Backbone of each chain as nested JSON, in Angstrom:
{
  "chains": [
    {"id": "A", "residues": [
      {"number": 1, "name": "UNK", "atoms": {"N": [54.236, 137.078, 16.258], "CA": [54.717, 137.592, 17.553], "C": [54.596, 136.5, 18.589]}},
      {"number": 2, "name": "UNK", "atoms": {"N": [53.393, 135.973, 18.678], "CA": [53.128, 134.878, 19.614], "C": [54.024, 133.67, 19.292]}},
      {"number": 3, "name": "UNK", "atoms": {"N": [54.148, 133.378, 17.986], "CA": [54.901, 132.186, 17.607], "C": [56.389, 132.358, 17.888]}},
      {"number": 4, "name": "UNK", "atoms": {"N": [56.892, 133.598, 17.823], "CA": [58.315, 133.824, 18.1], "C": [58.611, 133.517, 19.567]}},
      {"number": 5, "name": "UNK", "atoms": {"N": [57.79, 134.065, 20.468], "CA": [58.054, 133.825, 21.89], "C": [57.839, 132.358, 22.227]}},
      {"number": 6, "name": "UNK", "atoms": {"N": [56.902, 131.745, 21.54], "CA": [56.645, 130.319, 21.754], "C": [57.886, 129.511, 21.381]}},
      {"number": 7, "name": "UNK", "atoms": {"N": [58.464, 129.83, 20.22], "CA": [59.657, 129.118, 19.768], "C": [60.805, 129.316, 20.744]}},
      {"number": 8, "name": "UNK", "atoms": {"N": [60.987, 130.551, 21.211], "CA": [62.105, 130.797, 22.114], "C": [61.92, 130.049, 23.424]}},
      {"number": 9, "name": "UNK", "atoms": {"N": [60.664, 129.858, 23.838], "CA": [60.426, 129.091, 25.064], "C": [60.796, 127.631, 24.863]}},
      {"number": 10, "name": "UNK", "atoms": {"N": [60.507, 127.123, 23.683], "CA": [60.883, 125.741, 23.382], "C": [62.401, 125.613, 23.467]}},
      {"number": 11, "name": "UNK", "atoms": {"N": [63.11, 126.609, 22.919], "CA": [64.573, 126.572, 22.952], "C": [65.052, 126.58, 24.394]}},
      {"number": 12, "name": "UNK", "atoms": {"N": [64.479, 127.467, 25.21], "CA": [64.844, 127.536, 26.622], "C": [64.575, 126.196, 27.288]}},
      {"number": 13, "name": "UNK", "atoms": {"N": [63.417, 125.602, 26.986], "CA": [63.056, 124.317, 27.586], "C": [64.044, 123.248, 27.161]}},
      {"number": 14, "name": "UNK", "atoms": {"N": [64.45, 123.278, 25.907], "CA": [65.388, 122.276, 25.396], "C": [66.74, 122.429, 26.091]}},
      {"number": 15, "name": "UNK", "atoms": {"N": [67.181, 123.666, 26.285], "CA": [68.454, 123.902, 26.969], "C": [68.373, 123.428, 28.409]}},
      {"number": 16, "name": "UNK", "atoms": {"N": [67.263, 123.753, 29.06], "CA": [67.086, 123.355, 30.459], "C": [67.067, 121.841, 30.579]}},
      {"number": 17, "name": "UNK", "atoms": {"N": [66.593, 121.18, 29.531], "CA": [66.489, 119.735, 29.561], "C": [67.801, 119.031, 29.293]}},
      {"number": 18, "name": "UNK", "atoms": {"N": [68.853, 119.796, 29.001], "CA": [70.106, 119.162, 28.618], "C": [70.948, 118.753, 29.821]}},
      {"number": 19, "name": "UNK", "atoms": {"N": [70.44, 119.023, 31.031], "CA": [71.175, 118.665, 32.244], "C": [70.961, 117.181, 32.541]}},
      {"number": 20, "name": "UNK", "atoms": {"N": [71.995, 116.5, 32.983], "CA": [71.865, 115.109, 33.408], "C": [71.702, 114.171, 32.235]}},
      {"number": 21, "name": "UNK", "atoms": {"N": [71.05, 113.025, 32.48], "CA": [70.884, 112.033, 31.424], "C": [70.1, 112.626, 30.271]}},
      {"number": 22, "name": "UNK", "atoms": {"N": [70.525, 112.335, 29.077], "CA": [69.879, 112.904, 27.902], "C": [68.466, 112.359, 27.773]}},
      {"number": 23, "name": "UNK", "atoms": {"N": [67.524, 113.254, 27.742], "CA": [66.14, 112.838, 27.559], "C": [65.825, 112.947, 26.073]}},
      {"number": 24, "name": "UNK", "atoms": {"N": [65.439, 111.855, 25.433], "CA": [65.194, 111.928, 23.994], "C": [63.925, 112.716, 23.717]}},
      {"number": 25, "name": "UNK", "atoms": {"N": [64.099, 113.963, 23.313], "CA": [62.931, 114.801, 23.051], "C": [62.71, 114.923, 21.56]}},
      {"number": 26, "name": "UNK", "atoms": {"N": [61.582, 114.457, 21.12], "CA": [61.273, 114.591, 19.701], "C": [60.317, 115.746, 19.471]}},
      {"number": 27, "name": "UNK", "atoms": {"N": [59.455, 115.952, 20.42], "CA": [58.416, 116.939, 20.202], "C": [57.907, 117.401, 21.565]}},
      {"number": 28, "name": "UNK", "atoms": {"N": [57.78, 118.683, 21.725], "CA": [57.251, 119.207, 22.972], "C": [56.08, 120.115, 22.656]}},
      {"number": 29, "name": "UNK", "atoms": {"N": [54.947, 119.814, 23.233], "CA": [53.783, 120.673, 23.051], "C": [53.493, 121.342, 24.377]}},
      {"number": 30, "name": "UNK", "atoms": {"N": [53.64, 122.64, 24.406], "CA": [53.433, 123.361, 25.645], "C": [52.031, 123.943, 25.662]}},
      {"number": 31, "name": "UNK", "atoms": {"N": [51.347, 123.678, 26.744], "CA": [50.028, 124.264, 26.909], "C": [50.176, 125.5, 27.789]}},
      {"number": 32, "name": "UNK", "atoms": {"N": [49.944, 126.654, 27.222], "CA": [50.087, 127.877, 28.012], "C": [48.821, 128.147, 28.799]}},
      {"number": 33, "name": "UNK", "atoms": {"N": [49.016, 128.617, 30.006], "CA": [47.859, 128.891, 30.836], "C": [47.037, 130.021, 30.236]}},
      {"number": 34, "name": "UNK", "atoms": {"N": [45.722, 129.884, 30.342], "CA": [44.863, 130.979, 29.89], "C": [44.515, 131.878, 31.07]}},
      {"number": 35, "name": "UNK", "atoms": {"N": [44.987, 131.465, 32.264], "CA": [44.737, 132.293, 33.45], "C": [45.666, 133.505, 33.414]}},
      {"number": 36, "name": "UNK", "atoms": {"N": [45.156, 134.623, 33.892], "CA": [45.977, 135.83, 33.919], "C": [45.67, 136.628, 35.172]}},
      {"number": 37, "name": "UNK", "atoms": {"N": [46.508, 137.599, 35.435], "CA": [46.301, 138.43, 36.615], "C": [44.893, 139.016, 36.572]}},
      {"number": 38, "name": "UNK", "atoms": {"N": [44.205, 138.947, 37.707], "CA": [42.835, 139.45, 37.779], "C": [41.805, 138.34, 37.761]}},
      {"number": 39, "name": "UNK", "atoms": {"N": [42.198, 137.143, 37.276], "CA": [41.28, 135.996, 37.28], "C": [41.236, 135.382, 38.679]}},
      {"number": 40, "name": "UNK", "atoms": {"N": [40.116, 134.72, 38.973], "CA": [40.046, 133.952, 40.21], "C": [40.893, 132.691, 40.034]}},
      {"number": 41, "name": "UNK", "atoms": {"N": [41.64, 132.327, 41.056], "CA": [42.425, 131.088, 41.005], "C": [41.483, 129.911, 41.239]}},
      {"number": 42, "name": "UNK", "atoms": {"N": [41.446, 128.931, 40.322], "CA": [40.582, 127.77, 40.547], "C": [40.974, 127.062, 41.85]}},
      {"number": 43, "name": "UNK", "atoms": {"N": [39.957, 126.684, 42.629], "CA": [40.239, 125.992, 43.903], "C": [40.744, 124.581, 43.607]}},
      {"number": 44, "name": "UNK", "atoms": {"N": [41.483, 124.018, 44.539], "CA": [41.91, 122.63, 44.402], "C": [42.122, 122.002, 45.766]}},
      {"number": 45, "name": "UNK", "atoms": {"N": [42.125, 120.692, 45.789], "CA": [42.478, 119.913, 46.972], "C": [43.548, 118.921, 46.539]}},
      {"number": 46, "name": "UNK", "atoms": {"N": [44.714, 118.985, 47.173], "CA": [45.809, 118.076, 46.815], "C": [46.469, 117.563, 48.081]}},
      {"number": 47, "name": "UNK", "atoms": {"N": [47.119, 116.403, 47.969], "CA": [47.876, 115.859, 49.099], "C": [49.269, 116.467, 49.131]}},
      {"number": 48, "name": "UNK", "atoms": {"N": [49.702, 116.875, 50.326], "CA": [51.071, 117.369, 50.436], "C": [52.014, 116.2, 50.727]}},
      {"number": 49, "name": "UNK", "atoms": {"N": [53.286, 116.51, 50.937], "CA": [54.276, 115.443, 51.102], "C": [54.18, 114.75, 52.461]}},
      {"number": 50, "name": "UNK", "atoms": {"N": [53.248, 115.192, 53.311], "CA": [52.959, 114.47, 54.561], "C": [51.586, 113.803, 54.472]}},
      {"number": 51, "name": "UNK", "atoms": {"N": [51.07, 113.641, 53.297], "CA": [49.77, 113.021, 53.035], "C": [48.633, 113.797, 53.675]}},
      {"number": 52, "name": "UNK", "atoms": {"N": [48.794, 115.079, 53.797], "CA": [47.742, 115.932, 54.356], "C": [47.051, 116.659, 53.209]}},
      {"number": 53, "name": "UNK", "atoms": {"N": [45.714, 116.739, 53.28], "CA": [44.987, 117.458, 52.225], "C": [45.166, 118.964, 52.375]}},
      {"number": 54, "name": "UNK", "atoms": {"N": [45.458, 119.594, 51.278], "CA": [45.582, 121.055, 51.245], "C": [44.483, 121.587, 50.327]}},
      {"number": 55, "name": "UNK", "atoms": {"N": [43.667, 122.477, 50.875], "CA": [42.621, 123.12, 50.067], "C": [43.056, 124.567, 49.837]}},
      {"number": 56, "name": "UNK", "atoms": {"N": [43.115, 124.971, 48.598], "CA": [43.481, 126.364, 48.313], "C": [42.511, 127.321, 49.018]}},
      {"number": 57, "name": "UNK", "atoms": {"N": [41.222, 126.94, 49.041], "CA": [40.199, 127.847, 49.593], "C": [40.402, 128.114, 51.086]}},
      {"number": 58, "name": "UNK", "atoms": {"N": [41.133, 127.22, 51.786], "CA": [41.385, 127.443, 53.22], "C": [42.196, 128.71, 53.482]}},
      {"number": 59, "name": "UNK", "atoms": {"N": [42.907, 129.181, 52.452], "CA": [43.802, 130.331, 52.654], "C": [43.141, 131.651, 52.288]}},
      {"number": 60, "name": "UNK", "atoms": {"N": [41.913, 131.537, 51.748], "CA": [41.214, 132.763, 51.344], "C": [40.925, 133.611, 52.586]}},
      {"number": 61, "name": "UNK", "atoms": {"N": [41.242, 134.887, 52.494], "CA": [41.024, 135.801, 53.612], "C": [42.097, 135.724, 54.668]}},
      {"number": 62, "name": "UNK", "atoms": {"N": [43.074, 134.807, 54.482], "CA": [44.115, 134.628, 55.503], "C": [45.519, 134.911, 54.989]}},
      {"number": 63, "name": "UNK", "atoms": {"N": [45.862, 134.271, 53.884], "CA": [47.245, 134.34, 53.404], "C": [47.273, 134.551, 51.9]}},
      {"number": 64, "name": "UNK", "atoms": {"N": [48.324, 135.225, 51.436], "CA": [48.629, 135.191, 50.01], "C": [49.273, 133.834, 49.724]}},
      {"number": 65, "name": "UNK", "atoms": {"N": [49.048, 133.305, 48.551], "CA": [49.561, 131.975, 48.227], "C": [50.414, 132.055, 46.965]}},
      {"number": 66, "name": "UNK", "atoms": {"N": [51.61, 131.491, 47.041], "CA": [52.46, 131.371, 45.857], "C": [52.415, 129.924, 45.403]}},
      {"number": 67, "name": "UNK", "atoms": {"N": [51.922, 129.681, 44.212], "CA": [51.854, 128.333, 43.649], "C": [53.01, 128.171, 42.667]}},
      {"number": 68, "name": "UNK", "atoms": {"N": [53.961, 127.331, 43.04], "CA": [55.131, 127.126, 42.175], "C": [55.034, 125.736, 41.563]}},
      {"number": 69, "name": "UNK", "atoms": {"N": [54.57, 125.677, 40.336], "CA": [54.481, 124.388, 39.631], "C": [55.862, 124.045, 39.108]}},
      {"number": 70, "name": "UNK", "atoms": {"N": [56.365, 122.852, 39.481], "CA": [57.676, 122.437, 38.985], "C": [57.528, 121.156, 38.175]}},
      {"number": 71, "name": "UNK", "atoms": {"N": [58.564, 120.832, 37.441], "CA": [58.424, 119.784, 36.433], "C": [58.421, 118.399, 37.074]}},
      {"number": 72, "name": "UNK", "atoms": {"N": [59.519, 118.014, 37.681], "CA": [59.604, 116.706, 38.334], "C": [60.564, 116.819, 39.516]}},
      {"number": 73, "name": "UNK", "atoms": {"N": [60.276, 116.065, 40.576], "CA": [61.183, 116.038, 41.714], "C": [62.509, 115.407, 41.305]}},
      {"number": 74, "name": "UNK", "atoms": {"N": [63.563, 115.76, 42.026], "CA": [64.905, 115.177, 41.833], "C": [65.536, 115.525, 40.499]}},
      {"number": 75, "name": "UNK", "atoms": {"N": [65.016, 116.536, 39.824], "CA": [65.645, 116.953, 38.576], "C": [65.969, 118.435, 38.682]}},
      {"number": 76, "name": "UNK", "atoms": {"N": [66.776, 118.883, 37.767], "CA": [67.086, 120.318, 37.725], "C": [65.836, 121.106, 37.347]}},
      {"number": 77, "name": "UNK", "atoms": {"N": [64.906, 120.412, 36.707], "CA": [63.686, 121.105, 36.308], "C": [62.829, 121.391, 37.511]}}
    ]},
    {"id": "B", "residues": [
      {"number": 1, "name": "UNK", "atoms": {"N": [62.632, 132.796, 50.601], "CA": [61.474, 132.185, 51.265], "C": [61.072, 132.955, 52.512]}},
      {"number": 2, "name": "UNK", "atoms": {"N": [62.079, 133.334, 53.286], "CA": [61.776, 134.108, 54.499], "C": [61.068, 135.407, 54.124]}},
      {"number": 3, "name": "UNK", "atoms": {"N": [61.476, 135.964, 52.985], "CA": [60.841, 137.218, 52.541], "C": [59.378, 136.989, 52.209]}},
      {"number": 4, "name": "UNK", "atoms": {"N": [59.088, 135.834, 51.61], "CA": [57.701, 135.532, 51.27], "C": [56.873, 135.347, 52.53]}},
      {"number": 5, "name": "UNK", "atoms": {"N": [57.437, 134.643, 53.499], "CA": [56.689, 134.438, 54.747], "C": [56.456, 135.765, 55.442]}},
      {"number": 6, "name": "UNK", "atoms": {"N": [57.458, 136.644, 55.364], "CA": [57.311, 137.958, 55.99], "C": [56.216, 138.772, 55.306]}},
      {"number": 7, "name": "UNK", "atoms": {"N": [55.975, 138.506, 54.047], "CA": [54.939, 139.262, 53.343], "C": [53.584, 138.561, 53.447]}},
      {"number": 8, "name": "UNK", "atoms": {"N": [53.455, 137.701, 54.457], "CA": [52.177, 137.063, 54.753], "C": [51.724, 136.121, 53.642]}},
      {"number": 9, "name": "UNK", "atoms": {"N": [52.691, 135.402, 53.086], "CA": [52.368, 134.468, 52.011], "C": [52.781, 133.058, 52.402]}},
      {"number": 10, "name": "UNK", "atoms": {"N": [52.051, 132.083, 51.898], "CA": [52.482, 130.699, 52.005], "C": [52.888, 130.245, 50.606]}},
      {"number": 11, "name": "UNK", "atoms": {"N": [53.796, 129.286, 50.577], "CA": [54.304, 128.787, 49.297], "C": [53.967, 127.312, 49.185]}},
      {"number": 12, "name": "UNK", "atoms": {"N": [53.474, 126.917, 48.026], "CA": [53.277, 125.497, 47.727], "C": [54.006, 125.164, 46.428]}},
      {"number": 13, "name": "UNK", "atoms": {"N": [54.784, 124.076, 46.466], "CA": [55.315, 123.528, 45.225], "C": [54.322, 122.488, 44.734]}},
      {"number": 14, "name": "UNK", "atoms": {"N": [54.117, 122.393, 43.447], "CA": [53.153, 121.428, 42.903], "C": [53.781, 120.699, 41.72]}},
      {"number": 15, "name": "UNK", "atoms": {"N": [53.686, 119.356, 41.743], "CA": [54.158, 118.571, 40.597], "C": [53.333, 117.292, 40.511]}},
      {"number": 16, "name": "UNK", "atoms": {"N": [53.679, 116.45, 39.548], "CA": [52.935, 115.202, 39.372], "C": [53.55, 114.05, 40.163]}},
      {"number": 17, "name": "UNK", "atoms": {"N": [54.555, 114.348, 40.991], "CA": [55.193, 113.296, 41.782], "C": [54.263, 112.837, 42.9]}},
      {"number": 18, "name": "UNK", "atoms": {"N": [54.504, 111.621, 43.408], "CA": [53.703, 111.1, 44.517], "C": [54.087, 111.822, 45.81]}},
      {"number": 19, "name": "UNK", "atoms": {"N": [53.211, 111.798, 46.833], "CA": [53.59, 112.382, 48.125], "C": [54.887, 111.785, 48.665]}},
      {"number": 20, "name": "UNK", "atoms": {"N": [55.09, 110.473, 48.472], "CA": [56.31, 109.833, 48.978], "C": [57.549, 110.389, 48.276]}},
      {"number": 21, "name": "UNK", "atoms": {"N": [57.471, 110.521, 46.956], "CA": [58.606, 111.065, 46.204], "C": [58.838, 112.522, 46.599]}},
      {"number": 22, "name": "UNK", "atoms": {"N": [57.752, 113.271, 46.744], "CA": [57.894, 114.674, 47.123], "C": [58.512, 114.816, 48.504]}},
      {"number": 23, "name": "UNK", "atoms": {"N": [58.17, 113.893, 49.411], "CA": [58.721, 113.979, 50.756], "C": [60.22, 113.716, 50.737]}},
      {"number": 24, "name": "UNK", "atoms": {"N": [60.621, 112.716, 49.972], "CA": [62.05, 112.413, 49.848], "C": [62.78, 113.602, 49.219]}},
      {"number": 25, "name": "UNK", "atoms": {"N": [62.143, 114.191, 48.213], "CA": [62.714, 115.36, 47.533], "C": [62.832, 116.533, 48.509]}},
      {"number": 26, "name": "UNK", "atoms": {"N": [61.781, 116.744, 49.299], "CA": [61.766, 117.848, 50.271], "C": [62.903, 117.683, 51.272]}},
      {"number": 27, "name": "UNK", "atoms": {"N": [63.115, 116.43, 51.732], "CA": [64.186, 116.192, 52.701], "C": [65.548, 116.395, 52.065]}},
      {"number": 28, "name": "UNK", "atoms": {"N": [65.658, 115.982, 50.818], "CA": [66.954, 116.1, 50.14], "C": [67.349, 117.56, 49.943]}},
      {"number": 29, "name": "UNK", "atoms": {"N": [66.393, 118.377, 49.478], "CA": [66.768, 119.763, 49.185], "C": [66.439, 120.705, 50.335]}},
      {"number": 30, "name": "UNK", "atoms": {"N": [65.798, 120.161, 51.389], "CA": [65.571, 120.968, 52.585], "C": [64.539, 122.067, 52.419]}},
      {"number": 31, "name": "UNK", "atoms": {"N": [63.491, 121.827, 51.649], "CA": [62.463, 122.863, 51.529], "C": [61.627, 122.916, 52.794]}},
      {"number": 32, "name": "UNK", "atoms": {"N": [61.149, 124.087, 53.108], "CA": [60.366, 124.268, 54.323], "C": [58.875, 124.389, 54.012]}},
      {"number": 33, "name": "UNK", "atoms": {"N": [58.527, 124.452, 52.738], "CA": [57.108, 124.596, 52.385], "C": [56.592, 123.267, 51.829]}},
      {"number": 34, "name": "UNK", "atoms": {"N": [55.274, 123.043, 51.879], "CA": [54.714, 121.767, 51.415], "C": [54.855, 121.591, 49.901]}},
      {"number": 35, "name": "UNK", "atoms": {"N": [55.076, 120.355, 49.516], "CA": [55.076, 120.0, 48.093], "C": [53.813, 119.191, 47.825]}},
      {"number": 36, "name": "UNK", "atoms": {"N": [53.005, 119.641, 46.882], "CA": [51.704, 119.013, 46.63], "C": [51.787, 118.084, 45.42]}},
      {"number": 37, "name": "UNK", "atoms": {"N": [51.011, 116.997, 45.514], "CA": [50.998, 115.994, 44.442], "C": [49.761, 116.147, 43.577]}},
      {"number": 38, "name": "UNK", "atoms": {"N": [49.979, 116.386, 42.319], "CA": [48.855, 116.417, 41.374], "C": [49.002, 115.201, 40.468]}},
      {"number": 39, "name": "UNK", "atoms": {"N": [48.883, 114.022, 41.092], "CA": [49.183, 112.788, 40.363], "C": [48.226, 112.547, 39.198]}},
      {"number": 40, "name": "UNK", "atoms": {"N": [46.976, 112.966, 39.332], "CA": [46.043, 112.748, 38.215], "C": [45.955, 113.958, 37.283]}},
      {"number": 41, "name": "UNK", "atoms": {"N": [46.843, 114.92, 37.499], "CA": [46.978, 116.091, 36.608], "C": [45.724, 116.96, 36.541]}},
      {"number": 42, "name": "UNK", "atoms": {"N": [44.89, 116.812, 37.542], "CA": [43.63, 117.56, 37.538], "C": [43.872, 119.065, 37.623]}},
      {"number": 43, "name": "UNK", "atoms": {"N": [44.742, 119.444, 38.551], "CA": [44.997, 120.875, 38.743], "C": [45.798, 121.436, 37.568]}},
      {"number": 44, "name": "UNK", "atoms": {"N": [46.729, 120.632, 37.067], "CA": [47.505, 121.092, 35.9], "C": [46.586, 121.384, 34.725]}},
      {"number": 45, "name": "UNK", "atoms": {"N": [45.591, 120.514, 34.529], "CA": [44.646, 120.731, 33.428], "C": [43.805, 121.973, 33.686]}},
      {"number": 46, "name": "UNK", "atoms": {"N": [43.359, 122.085, 34.941], "CA": [42.502, 123.219, 35.281], "C": [43.247, 124.545, 35.108]}},
      {"number": 47, "name": "UNK", "atoms": {"N": [44.535, 124.531, 35.471], "CA": [45.343, 125.74, 35.326], "C": [45.941, 125.853, 33.922]}},
      {"number": 48, "name": "UNK", "atoms": {"N": [45.735, 124.818, 33.102], "CA": [46.158, 124.897, 31.703], "C": [47.66, 124.888, 31.502]}},
      {"number": 49, "name": "UNK", "atoms": {"N": [48.389, 124.147, 32.306], "CA": [49.847, 124.18, 32.168], "C": [50.444, 122.785, 32.044]}},
      {"number": 50, "name": "UNK", "atoms": {"N": [49.69, 121.904, 31.413], "CA": [50.224, 120.58, 31.134], "C": [51.139, 120.689, 29.913]}},
      {"number": 51, "name": "UNK", "atoms": {"N": [52.301, 120.044, 30.005], "CA": [53.256, 120.097, 28.897], "C": [53.397, 118.688, 28.345]}},
      {"number": 52, "name": "UNK", "atoms": {"N": [53.155, 118.528, 27.058], "CA": [53.186, 117.199, 26.437], "C": [54.546, 116.93, 25.821]}},
      {"number": 53, "name": "UNK", "atoms": {"N": [55.081, 115.788, 26.105], "CA": [56.333, 115.362, 25.485], "C": [56.073, 114.113, 24.668]}},
      {"number": 54, "name": "UNK", "atoms": {"N": [56.586, 114.088, 23.463], "CA": [56.529, 112.886, 22.649], "C": [57.911, 112.259, 22.707]}},
      {"number": 55, "name": "UNK", "atoms": {"N": [58.038, 111.199, 23.489], "CA": [59.327, 110.536, 23.673], "C": [59.236, 109.163, 23.027]}},
      {"number": 56, "name": "UNK", "atoms": {"N": [59.992, 108.957, 22.002], "CA": [60.0, 107.686, 21.285], "C": [58.582, 107.194, 20.986]}},
      {"number": 57, "name": "UNK", "atoms": {"N": [57.822, 108.083, 20.373], "CA": [56.474, 107.803, 19.861], "C": [55.397, 107.686, 20.944]}},
      {"number": 58, "name": "UNK", "atoms": {"N": [55.781, 107.785, 22.19], "CA": [54.766, 107.744, 23.249], "C": [54.621, 109.151, 23.825]}},
      {"number": 59, "name": "UNK", "atoms": {"N": [53.399, 109.516, 24.201], "CA": [53.194, 110.846, 24.764], "C": [53.224, 110.797, 26.286]}},
      {"number": 60, "name": "UNK", "atoms": {"N": [53.948, 111.743, 26.857], "CA": [54.006, 111.883, 28.306], "C": [53.666, 113.323, 28.615]}},
      {"number": 61, "name": "UNK", "atoms": {"N": [53.074, 113.549, 29.753], "CA": [52.796, 114.936, 30.095], "C": [53.108, 115.224, 31.555]}},
      {"number": 62, "name": "UNK", "atoms": {"N": [53.693, 116.392, 31.741], "CA": [53.915, 116.877, 33.094], "C": [53.856, 118.388, 33.081]}},
      {"number": 63, "name": "UNK", "atoms": {"N": [54.167, 119.005, 34.208], "CA": [53.874, 120.434, 34.348], "C": [54.82, 121.322, 33.559]}},
      {"number": 64, "name": "UNK", "atoms": {"N": [54.271, 122.349, 33.008], "CA": [55.043, 123.493, 32.529], "C": [55.431, 124.275, 33.779]}},
      {"number": 65, "name": "UNK", "atoms": {"N": [56.697, 124.649, 33.874], "CA": [57.116, 125.398, 35.064], "C": [56.423, 126.769, 35.078]}},
      {"number": 66, "name": "UNK", "atoms": {"N": [55.604, 126.988, 36.074], "CA": [54.819, 128.215, 36.135], "C": [54.644, 128.62, 37.595]}},
      {"number": 67, "name": "UNK", "atoms": {"N": [54.697, 129.904, 37.859], "CA": [54.456, 130.397, 39.212], "C": [53.268, 131.355, 39.202]}},
      {"number": 68, "name": "UNK", "atoms": {"N": [52.302, 131.079, 40.082], "CA": [51.151, 131.959, 40.244], "C": [51.219, 132.594, 41.622]}},
      {"number": 69, "name": "UNK", "atoms": {"N": [50.902, 133.866, 41.704], "CA": [50.713, 134.496, 43.005], "C": [49.216, 134.777, 43.153]}},
      {"number": 70, "name": "UNK", "atoms": {"N": [48.632, 134.231, 44.229], "CA": [47.197, 134.371, 44.48], "C": [47.026, 135.205, 45.752]}},
      {"number": 71, "name": "UNK", "atoms": {"N": [46.235, 136.255, 45.678], "CA": [46.075, 137.103, 46.87], "C": [45.02, 136.534, 47.808]}},
      {"number": 72, "name": "UNK", "atoms": {"N": [44.765, 137.251, 48.906], "CA": [43.877, 136.716, 49.94], "C": [42.425, 136.618, 49.493]}},
      {"number": 73, "name": "UNK", "atoms": {"N": [42.094, 137.311, 48.417], "CA": [40.726, 137.209, 47.899], "C": [40.601, 136.059, 46.91]}},
      {"number": 74, "name": "UNK", "atoms": {"N": [41.705, 135.337, 46.67], "CA": [41.672, 134.243, 45.698], "C": [41.88, 134.715, 44.277]}},
      {"number": 75, "name": "UNK", "atoms": {"N": [42.341, 135.965, 44.126], "CA": [42.542, 136.523, 42.787], "C": [44.018, 136.392, 42.408]}},
      {"number": 76, "name": "UNK", "atoms": {"N": [44.248, 135.947, 41.176], "CA": [45.618, 135.809, 40.678], "C": [46.228, 137.19, 40.479]}},
      {"number": 77, "name": "UNK", "atoms": {"N": [47.414, 137.393, 41.06], "CA": [48.093, 138.688, 40.942], "C": [49.209, 138.658, 39.919]}},
      {"number": 78, "name": "UNK", "atoms": {"N": [49.813, 137.484, 39.723], "CA": [50.842, 137.41, 38.685], "C": [51.004, 135.989, 38.194]}},
      {"number": 79, "name": "UNK", "atoms": {"N": [51.424, 135.858, 36.953], "CA": [51.68, 134.563, 36.326], "C": [53.051, 134.66, 35.66]}},
      {"number": 80, "name": "UNK", "atoms": {"N": [53.922, 133.717, 35.983], "CA": [55.23, 133.675, 35.318], "C": [55.459, 132.294, 34.767]}},
      {"number": 81, "name": "UNK", "atoms": {"N": [55.958, 132.215, 33.545], "CA": [56.194, 130.912, 32.922], "C": [57.673, 130.692, 32.661]}},
      {"number": 82, "name": "UNK", "atoms": {"N": [58.052, 129.415, 32.632], "CA": [59.392, 128.957, 32.241], "C": [60.51, 129.691, 32.958]}},
      {"number": 83, "name": "UNK", "atoms": {"N": [61.515, 130.162, 32.233], "CA": [62.752, 130.636, 32.839], "C": [62.508, 131.682, 33.934]}},
      {"number": 84, "name": "UNK", "atoms": {"N": [61.58, 132.601, 33.684], "CA": [61.382, 133.669, 34.663], "C": [60.745, 133.131, 35.942]}},
      {"number": 85, "name": "UNK", "atoms": {"N": [60.097, 131.955, 35.851], "CA": [59.441, 131.399, 37.032], "C": [60.438, 130.767, 38.0]}},
      {"number": 86, "name": "UNK", "atoms": {"N": [61.692, 130.564, 37.557], "CA": [62.69, 129.97, 38.45], "C": [63.095, 130.965, 39.53]}},
      {"number": 87, "name": "UNK", "atoms": {"N": [63.162, 132.218, 39.147], "CA": [63.616, 133.259, 40.067], "C": [62.432, 133.755, 40.898]}},
      {"number": 88, "name": "UNK", "atoms": {"N": [62.493, 133.583, 42.22], "CA": [61.328, 133.954, 43.045], "C": [61.214, 135.445, 43.321]}},
      {"number": 89, "name": "UNK", "atoms": {"N": [62.194, 136.242, 42.863], "CA": [62.19, 137.65, 43.266], "C": [60.93, 138.39, 42.869]}},
      {"number": 90, "name": "UNK", "atoms": {"N": [60.419, 138.062, 41.672], "CA": [59.218, 138.766, 41.239], "C": [58.021, 138.403, 42.106]}},
      {"number": 91, "name": "UNK", "atoms": {"N": [57.901, 137.095, 42.447], "CA": [56.801, 136.668, 43.321], "C": [56.901, 137.37, 44.671]}},
      {"number": 92, "name": "UNK", "atoms": {"N": [58.136, 137.527, 45.159], "CA": [58.346, 138.228, 46.432], "C": [57.896, 139.673, 46.305]}},
      {"number": 93, "name": "UNK", "atoms": {"N": [58.283, 140.297, 45.189], "CA": [57.929, 141.703, 44.978], "C": [56.412, 141.88, 44.925]}},
      {"number": 94, "name": "UNK", "atoms": {"N": [55.736, 140.951, 44.239], "CA": [54.275, 141.031, 44.125], "C": [53.646, 140.897, 45.507]}},
      {"number": 95, "name": "UNK", "atoms": {"N": [54.09, 139.908, 46.275], "CA": [53.513, 139.677, 47.612], "C": [53.751, 140.87, 48.537]}},
      {"number": 96, "name": "UNK", "atoms": {"N": [54.931, 141.455, 48.427], "CA": [55.271, 142.559, 49.314], "C": [54.366, 143.755, 49.064]}},
      {"number": 97, "name": "UNK", "atoms": {"N": [53.933, 143.897, 47.804], "CA": [53.094, 145.049, 47.455], "C": [51.628, 144.85, 47.821]}},
      {"number": 98, "name": "UNK", "atoms": {"N": [51.235, 143.595, 48.069], "CA": [49.822, 143.329, 48.362], "C": [49.448, 143.89, 49.73]}},
      {"number": 99, "name": "UNK", "atoms": {"N": [48.193, 144.331, 49.862], "CA": [47.77, 144.859, 51.163], "C": [47.861, 143.783, 52.239]}},
      {"number": 100, "name": "UNK", "atoms": {"N": [48.158, 144.214, 53.444], "CA": [48.347, 143.263, 54.545], "C": [47.031, 142.631, 54.983]}},
      {"number": 101, "name": "UNK", "atoms": {"N": [45.925, 143.313, 54.723], "CA": [44.631, 142.776, 55.179], "C": [43.911, 142.114, 54.03]}}
    ]}
  ]
}
C-alpha cells in the first residue's frame, strides 16, 4: 500500500520534472516527513530574501503560519 | 494569498536557494510573502523532507515540495506533499477553520 503511493509520487515527480531543460534523473530518493498533524512544528531561524532572520517561534500566540517548501527558485517546481 | 492573510495566517516559502536568488525570484513572480533560505538544509532535515537525486552518479538533494500549516500554538494542523501541495486551497481551508485566538 505504502509502496504503491510512493511509486505514484515518483511518477508525479518525474512528470513535473519534464518541464524546461531535461534534467537527467537516474534515481530519486524521497524522504517523507514523519511529522503529522498534532505534532509540534520544530522551531527554526532562517534568512528571508531581505537578509532578515525569521524565527518560527516569534509567531507563536500571534499568527497561524503556512510553511510552503518549494523545490528551487526560477523553476516550475 | 489574501484569503490566508484574512484568516490570520502568514506564509513563508522555503527552499535551498540563497537570499539573493530568492529575492530575484520574489521580484520576478511578484510574491508578497517572505522566501526563506535553508542553504545548509538544516530545516529540511529537521522536517524530514530532503529529496535526494542521483544525477550522473553524483547525489544532490533539495526539498520535497511540502506544505505545513502550523497553528498559533505551534502545532501542525496539516501536511500536504507533492502535487496536492501546489494547490493552496486546502491550506486556506485549514487556516479558516482555526480559532481566531
